[in-house]
DOVEX-838653 format. One line per field, with one value per residue (C-alpha): x negated, y, z negated; residue number from 1; residue in one letter. Coordinates in nm, 4 decimals. Last residue first. Example, Ala and Ser with C-alpha at 12.3 -4.5 7.8 and 13.67 -1.06 7.14 Angstrom:
DOVEX-838653
x: c(-1.3670,-1.2300)
y: c(-0.1060,-0.4500)
z: c(-0.7140,-0.7800)
seq: c(2,1)
type: c(S,A)
This chain:
DOVEX-838653
x: c(-9.2520,-9.1745,-9.1145,-9.3800,-9.2902,-9.1203,-9.3408,-9.2721,-9.5375,-9.3583,-9.3783,-9.2791,-9.0056,-8.8621,-8.8967,-8.7090,-8.4209,-8.4064,-8.4042,-8.1212,-7.9138,-7.9744,-7.8416,-7.5285,-7.4586,-7.4894,-7.2580,-6.9783,-7.1982,-7.4554,-7.1768,-7.0256,-7.3492,-7.4399,-7.2236,-7.4596,-7.7888,-7.6818,-7.5601,-7.8920,-8.0880,-7.8789,-7.9468,-8.3241,-8.3427,-8.1617,-8.4072,-8.7140,-8.5564,-8.5153,-8.8792,-9.0459,-9.4121,-9.4880,-9.2055,-9.2826,-9.6526,-9.5725,-9.3239,-9.5500,-9.6481,-9.7075,-9.4881,-9.1923,-8.9642,-9.0671,-9.1789,-8.8550,-8.6495,-8.8401,-8.7426,-8.3838,-8.3461,-8.5065,-8.2637,-7.9602,-8.0251,-7.7290,-7.9342,-7.9192,-8.0260,-8.3233,-8.4333,-8.4108,-8.6068,-8.8795,-8.9144,-8.9242,-9.2016,-9.4074,-9.3512,-9.4683,-9.7904,-9.8497,-9.8000,-10.0442,-10.3062,-10.2597,-10.3591,-10.1144,-10.1797,-10.4772,-10.3333,-10.5733,-10.5158,-10.5212,-10.3610,-10.5810,-10.8838,-11.0637,-10.8162,-10.8056,-10.4775,-10.4657,-10.3069,-10.1299,-10.2956,-10.6399,-10.6455,-10.5662,-10.8547,-11.0818,-11.0283,-10.8422,-11.0287,-11.1220,-11.3477,-11.5686,-11.7861,-12.1441,-12.3151,-12.1811,-12.3170,-12.1925,-12.3144,-12.0838,-11.9309,-11.7066,-11.4196,-11.2389,-10.8646,-10.6349,-10.8721,-10.6319,-10.8923,-10.9197,-10.5388,-10.5430,-10.8178,-10.6435,-10.3176,-10.4987,-10.6805,-10.3406,-10.1813,-10.4648,-10.4468,-10.0642,-9.8496,-9.7603,-9.7879,-9.9848,-10.1970,-10.2646,-10.3671,-10.5961,-10.7552,-10.8132,-10.9902,-10.8789,-10.5749,-10.5996,-10.2450,-10.3470,-10.4771,-10.1421,-9.9714,-10.1725,-10.1058,-9.7227,-9.7282,-9.9255,-9.6809,-9.3950,-9.5897,-9.6256,-9.2450,-9.1899,-9.4616,-9.2897,-9.5067,-9.3586,-9.0017,-8.9603,-9.0728,-8.8286,-8.6260,-8.9677,-8.9587,-9.3142,-9.3249,-8.9648,-8.9929,-9.2783,-9.0725,-8.7628,-8.9277,-8.8842,-8.5244,-8.2723,-8.5226,-8.6295,-8.2805,-8.2521,-8.5789,-8.4490,-8.1286,-8.3378,-8.5561,-8.2590,-8.1182,-8.4526,-8.4643,-8.1138,-8.2174,-7.9538,-8.2218,-8.3184,-7.9648,-7.9144,-8.2151,-8.1374,-7.7839,-7.9296,-8.1505,-7.8560,-7.6438,-7.9320,-7.9872,-7.6316,-7.5968,-7.3339,-7.0925,-6.7540,-6.8598,-7.1807,-6.9904,-6.7820,-7.0882,-7.2451,-6.9308,-6.9588,-7.3345,-7.2606,-6.9924,-7.2443,-7.5073,-7.3248,-7.6334,-7.4220,-7.6655,-7.5969,-7.2214,-7.2599,-7.4715,-7.2061,-6.9399,-7.1726,-7.1857,-6.8143,-6.7416,-6.9817,-6.8447,-6.4950,-6.2743,-6.0316,-5.9383,-5.6570,-5.6853,-6.0603,-6.1038,-5.9101,-6.1457,-6.4410,-6.3154,-6.2527,-6.6080,-6.7503,-6.5597,-6.7027,-7.0505,-7.0629,-7.4404,-7.4085,-7.5437,-7.2768,-7.0053,-7.1148,-7.1200,-6.7639,-6.6557,-6.8479,-6.6347,-6.3015,-6.3684,-6.4499,-6.1262,-5.8941,-5.5748,-5.4753,-5.4602,-5.4156,-5.4895,-5.7806,-5.9565,-5.9180,-6.0723,-6.3625,-6.4376,-6.4298,-6.6512,-6.9032,-6.9121,-6.9857,-7.2570,-7.4630,-7.7519,-7.8107,-7.7248,-7.4164,-7.3040,-7.3265,-7.1411,-6.8596,-6.8431,-6.7993,-6.5040,-6.3395,-6.3647,-6.2143,-5.9351,-5.8562,-5.8614,-5.6272,-5.4010,-5.3682,-5.2231,-5.3527,-5.1225,-5.3576,-5.2405,-4.9683,-5.0347,-4.8809,-4.5960,-4.5094,-4.6126,-4.4318,-4.2052,-3.9124,-4.1557,-4.0362,-4.0301,-4.2354,-4.5453,-4.8608,-5.1802,-5.5381,-5.8094,-5.6370,-5.8850,-6.1417)
y: c(-3.3765,-3.5245,-3.2920,-3.2910,-3.5051,-3.2886,-3.1356,-3.1176,-2.9090,-2.8133,-2.4419,-2.4791,-2.7174,-2.4871,-2.1764,-2.3653,-2.4472,-2.0872,-1.9549,-2.1895,-2.1054,-1.7367,-1.7758,-1.9620,-1.7015,-1.4128,-1.5651,-1.3001,-0.9940,-1.1262,-1.2122,-0.8672,-0.6954,-0.8464,-1.1040,-1.1973,-1.1129,-1.2673,-1.5810,-1.6080,-1.5661,-1.8333,-2.0840,-2.0174,-2.0440,-2.3771,-2.5102,-2.3958,-2.5524,-2.8887,-2.8776,-2.7913,-2.8756,-2.8768,-2.6409,-2.3951,-2.3955,-2.3187,-2.0407,-1.8589,-1.5763,-1.6116,-1.9170,-1.6940,-1.8497,-1.7408,-1.3960,-1.3699,-1.4450,-1.1656,-0.9152,-1.0256,-0.9858,-0.6382,-0.5237,-0.6683,-0.5212,-0.6710,-0.5998,-0.9685,-1.0710,-0.8240,-0.9730,-1.3275,-1.2275,-1.0660,-1.3700,-1.6019,-1.3769,-1.4234,-1.7898,-1.8052,-1.6214,-1.8628,-2.1579,-1.9820,-1.9581,-2.3269,-2.4476,-2.5620,-2.9128,-3.0619,-3.3396,-3.6001,-3.6970,-3.9695,-3.9454,-3.7156,-3.8041,-3.7336,-3.4661,-3.2186,-3.0539,-2.7122,-2.5096,-2.1838,-1.9532,-2.1028,-2.1356,-1.7787,-1.6641,-1.9248,-1.7893,-2.0527,-2.2743,-2.2903,-2.5151,-2.4421,-2.7124,-2.6775,-2.9269,-3.2528,-3.4754,-3.2346,-2.9216,-2.7255,-2.3784,-2.1818,-1.9420,-1.7890,-1.7541,-1.4872,-1.1958,-1.0018,-1.0320,-1.4014,-1.4366,-1.2496,-1.4644,-1.7781,-1.6728,-1.6218,-1.9564,-2.1091,-1.9476,-2.0559,-2.4114,-2.4289,-2.5643,-2.9278,-2.8562,-3.1631,-3.2172,-2.8564,-2.8042,-3.0953,-2.9685,-2.6224,-2.7651,-2.7337,-2.9598,-2.9842,-2.9091,-2.5438,-2.5285,-2.6405,-2.3867,-2.1023,-2.2211,-2.2340,-1.8910,-1.7477,-1.8855,-1.7121,-1.3914,-1.4038,-1.4364,-1.1192,-0.9492,-1.0168,-1.1710,-1.5216,-1.3940,-1.4672,-1.8267,-1.8768,-2.1461,-2.3183,-2.4715,-2.5448,-2.2595,-2.3030,-2.6568,-2.5628,-2.2720,-2.4821,-2.6963,-2.4135,-2.5001,-2.2267,-1.9440,-2.0770,-2.0615,-1.7005,-1.6151,-1.7674,-1.5522,-1.2318,-1.3503,-1.3956,-1.0597,-0.9041,-1.1168,-1.0414,-1.1442,-1.4218,-1.6848,-1.5227,-1.5141,-1.8781,-1.9889,-1.7959,-1.9279,-2.2741,-2.2116,-2.0496,-2.3493,-2.5824,-2.4093,-2.4680,-2.2352,-2.0133,-2.3047,-2.2070,-1.8611,-2.0187,-2.2782,-1.9902,-1.7870,-2.0894,-2.1217,-1.7544,-1.7844,-2.0798,-1.8764,-1.5958,-1.8418,-2.0089,-2.1772,-2.5091,-2.6876,-2.3928,-2.4405,-2.8026,-2.7012,-2.4439,-2.7178,-2.9190,-2.6339,-2.5796,-2.9591,-2.9845,-2.6810,-2.8341,-2.5340,-2.5785,-2.9283,-3.0826,-2.8547,-2.8498,-3.2222,-3.1670,-2.8747,-3.0956,-3.3424,-3.0800,-2.9416,-3.2980,-3.3188,-2.9843,-3.1020,-3.4290,-3.4692,-3.8320,-3.7292,-3.4701,-3.7322,-3.9407,-3.6190,-3.5486,-3.9071,-3.8484,-3.5422,-3.6910,-3.9915,-3.7878,-3.5877,-3.8910,-3.6834,-3.9121,-4.2126,-4.5636,-4.4480,-4.2425,-4.5569,-4.7097,-4.3893,-4.4123,-4.7678,-4.6845,-4.3773,-4.5917,-4.8495,-4.5546,-4.4257,-4.7394,-4.5446,-4.8159,-4.5860,-4.4740,-4.8327,-4.8723,-4.5435,-4.6784,-5.0023,-4.8045,-4.6089,-4.9289,-5.0721,-4.7505,-4.7589,-5.1198,-5.0956,-4.7889,-4.9483,-5.2712,-5.1032,-5.0110,-4.9072,-4.8355,-5.0199,-4.9073,-5.0071,-4.7138,-4.6931,-5.0630,-5.3011,-5.3260,-5.6379,-5.4466,-5.2795,-4.9175,-4.8266,-4.5098,-4.7134,-4.5110,-4.4681,-4.4452,-4.2656,-3.9486,-3.7682,-3.5493)
z: c(3.9991,3.6592,3.3738,3.0876,2.7868,2.5101,2.2405,1.8617,1.7276,1.4145,1.4815,1.8517,1.7813,1.5103,1.7352,2.0074,1.7743,1.6385,2.0027,2.0867,1.7732,1.8356,2.1942,2.0755,1.7891,2.0290,2.2826,2.3084,2.2716,2.5275,2.7723,2.7453,2.7893,3.1201,3.3263,3.6089,3.4549,3.1182,3.2820,3.4804,3.1544,2.9844,3.2524,3.2681,2.8777,2.8886,3.1418,2.9329,2.6261,2.8074,2.9319,2.6015,2.6386,3.0025,3.1062,2.8084,2.8958,3.2586,3.1672,2.9189,3.1627,3.5319,3.5417,3.4257,3.1658,2.8254,2.9346,3.1340,2.8273,2.6467,2.9095,2.9407,2.5686,2.5818,2.8544,2.6718,2.3283,2.1196,1.7948,1.7078,2.0538,2.0455,1.7044,1.8436,2.1487,1.9421,1.7223,2.0245,2.1826,1.8602,1.8587,2.2293,2.1225,1.8478,2.0793,2.3161,2.0421,1.9527,2.3036,2.5735,2.6579,2.8466,3.0537,3.1989,3.5569,3.7994,4.1411,4.3476,4.1522,3.8316,3.7433,3.4440,3.3854,3.2396,2.9445,3.0000,2.7502,2.7240,3.1068,3.1427,2.9141,3.0574,3.4203,3.6351,3.8569,4.2264,4.4470,4.7420,4.8843,4.9850,5.2293,5.3698,5.0948,4.8330,4.6524,4.4385,4.4868,4.2621,4.3169,4.0065,3.9922,3.8498,3.8792,4.1113,4.3922,4.3311,4.3564,4.6817,4.8280,4.7087,4.8710,5.2025,5.1765,5.1062,5.4101,5.6333,5.5113,5.5942,5.3160,5.2492,4.8722,4.7397,5.0504,5.1314,4.7596,4.7749,5.0932,4.9345,4.6429,4.2764,4.2469,3.8632,3.7681,3.6933,4.0400,4.1885,3.9641,4.1109,4.4591,4.3891,4.2199,4.5009,4.7552,4.5554,4.5547,4.9326,4.9491,4.7682,4.9605,5.2945,5.5699,5.5077,5.5403,5.9222,5.8697,5.5787,5.7569,5.8234,5.4656,5.3497,5.0834,4.9975,4.8624,4.6231,4.4936,4.4770,4.2177,3.9628,3.9411,3.8089,3.8270,4.1607,4.3008,4.1740,4.3458,4.6564,4.6474,4.6076,4.8974,5.1172,5.0313,5.1368,5.4560,5.5939,5.9422,5.9846,5.9299,5.5962,5.4809,5.5739,5.3941,5.0788,5.0832,5.0876,4.7977,4.5914,4.6667,4.5734,4.2461,4.1236,3.8094,3.9708,3.9998,4.1413,4.2620,4.3867,4.6047,4.7447,4.8192,4.9910,5.2199,5.3125,5.3827,5.6234,5.7948,5.8546,5.9589,6.2459,6.3797,6.4355,6.1897,5.9462,5.9942,5.8803,5.5740,5.4767,5.4852,5.2593,5.0046,5.0118,4.9689,4.6726,4.4953,4.4819,4.3826,4.6601,4.5513,4.7622,5.0650,4.9958,5.0680,5.4007,5.4797,5.4150,5.6610,5.9280,5.8733,5.9432,6.2706,6.3685,6.2778,6.4570,6.4535,6.3306,5.9974,5.9677,6.0503,5.7512,5.5401,5.6410,5.5366,5.2163,5.1425,5.2523,5.0420,4.7369,4.7775,4.7949,4.8803,5.1732,4.9389,5.0902,5.4475,5.2948,5.1666,5.5295,5.6738,5.4213,5.5261,5.8851,5.8336,5.6512,5.9459,6.1803,5.9337,5.9044,5.7503,5.4959,5.2109,5.4201,5.4446,5.0650,5.0199,5.2515,5.0678,4.7467,4.9012,5.0257,4.6727,4.5294,4.7860,4.7161,4.3321,4.3430,4.5942,4.3938,4.0922,3.7365,3.4649,3.1890,2.8660,2.6157,2.2675,2.0774,2.3229,2.2871,2.5549,2.8784,2.9328,3.0670,3.3044,3.3872,3.7543,3.8377,3.8867,3.8120,4.0201,3.9007,4.0806,4.2044,4.4185,4.2718)
seq: c(372,371,370,369,368,367,366,365,364,363,362,361,360,359,358,357,356,355,354,353,352,351,350,349,348,347,346,345,344,343,342,341,340,339,338,337,336,335,334,333,332,331,330,329,328,327,326,325,324,323,322,321,320,319,318,317,316,315,314,313,312,311,310,309,308,307,306,305,304,303,302,301,300,299,298,297,296,295,294,293,292,291,290,289,288,287,286,285,284,283,282,281,280,279,278,277,276,275,274,273,272,271,270,269,268,267,266,265,264,263,262,261,260,259,258,257,256,255,254,253,252,251,250,249,248,247,246,245,244,243,242,241,240,239,238,237,236,235,234,233,232,231,230,229,228,227,226,225,224,223,222,221,220,219,218,217,216,215,214,213,212,211,210,209,208,207,206,205,204,203,202,201,200,199,198,197,196,195,194,193,192,191,190,189,188,187,186,185,184,183,182,181,180,179,178,177,176,175,174,173,172,171,170,169,168,167,166,165,164,163,162,161,160,159,158,157,156,155,154,153,152,151,150,149,148,147,146,145,144,143,142,141,140,139,138,137,136,135,134,133,132,131,130,129,128,127,126,125,124,123,122,121,120,119,118,117,116,115,114,113,112,111,110,109,108,107,106,105,104,103,102,101,100,99,98,97,96,95,94,93,92,91,90,89,88,87,86,85,84,83,82,81,80,79,78,77,76,75,74,73,72,71,70,69,68,67,66,65,64,63,62,61,60,59,58,57,56,55,54,53,52,51,50,49,48,47,46,45,44,43,42,41,40,39,38,37,36,35,34,33,32,31,30,29,28,27,26,25,24,23,22,21,20,19,18,17,16,15,14,13,12,11,10,9,8,7,6,5,4,3,2,1)
type: c(X,X,X,X,X,X,X,X,X,X,X,X,X,X,X,X,X,X,X,X,X,X,X,X,X,X,X,X,X,X,X,X,X,X,X,X,X,X,X,X,X,X,X,X,X,X,X,X,X,X,X,X,X,X,X,X,X,X,X,X,X,X,X,X,X,X,X,X,X,X,X,X,X,X,X,X,X,X,X,X,X,X,X,X,X,X,X,X,X,X,X,X,X,X,X,X,X,X,X,X,X,X,X,X,X,X,X,X,X,X,X,X,X,X,X,X,X,X,X,X,X,X,X,X,X,X,X,X,X,X,X,X,X,X,X,X,X,X,X,X,X,X,X,X,X,X,X,X,X,X,X,X,X,X,X,X,X,X,X,X,X,X,X,X,X,X,X,X,X,X,X,X,X,X,X,X,X,X,X,X,X,X,X,X,X,X,X,X,X,X,X,X,X,X,X,X,X,X,X,X,X,X,X,X,X,X,X,X,X,X,X,X,X,X,X,X,X,X,X,X,X,X,X,X,X,X,X,X,X,X,X,X,X,X,X,X,X,X,X,X,X,X,X,X,X,X,X,X,X,X,X,X,X,X,X,X,X,X,X,X,X,X,X,X,X,X,X,X,X,X,X,X,X,X,X,X,X,X,X,X,X,X,X,X,X,X,X,X,X,X,X,X,X,X,X,X,X,X,X,X,X,X,X,X,X,X,X,X,X,X,X,X,X,X,X,X,X,X,X,X,X,X,X,X,X,X,X,X,X,X,X,X,X,X,X,X,X,X,X,X,X,X,X,X,X,X,X,X,X,X,X,X,X,X,X,X,X,X,X,X,X,X,X,X,X,X,X,X,X,X,X,X)
């Protein structure tokens, strides 16, 4: 980040005593911040040329104002001036080489220029700086897939979904994954999105199309595979136009993950996870705590996966204990990245988290469901 407050090298004879010294603001700092805010306002109104002029004026006052360089680059990006945008990001990185936002946006500019190898390199820099940034992982997945590295792209996509489950719904309608759609890994992601849609009460194909933005044929294919696996049940009901097909979860699965009943597209009645699933979650939490205490990395990752995965207890955890679900995802990623050394160094933190979740589950303290 650029320097926000300047300091006058000259001492003021009337300055307050050391113990009561006040911040030393100067006109340049106020002016550059005011110009930066004006630039942001112009960008929000899609007046990108006016925004660039404001950022340029701010940069005249402070050539190392990182945020101004980044937003200037993004304004040029929106104008389709990708090489100019990259130069702005490079200027930001000259001052702050560890700015993940600048690296990520630079990668996006290379993506627009169809230089996927450069885009991937930029994403990797962003991920090195912040390995828990789901958007950087998602972008990397897109670039890898477009460059023909489909398997690596799906691995990156799975990581992005572990960090933010909403990336699954985003991916299934993203044309960047067109050449990955036939892969089994991607088809499973589609199945998860369809299954979650049914759990949320969108039980007709048309409703699932509406809420996910996916192709009807793709949804029907996923429903067929889910039905063959016994994960959904197809029913028929009579209507004015004939027979309509709708889907629901088998009772044993619905009892475990909880369901949402809908009376229309926008109205719903939440049915929370039943007592039995809360008991199951408590059992997994106990096993996870025991594996952490023993320093058993493989078992810890296994139990974390049971608590995170939408196919297991992940949906109930998200609905009932959203913050805990997020923390578990982030810890799982760190454990996967850093292995046994990380587990050994953070045993107490992990045990504290598990204990806190176990207490919440046992006392029935549930967080509001996350917003879509």
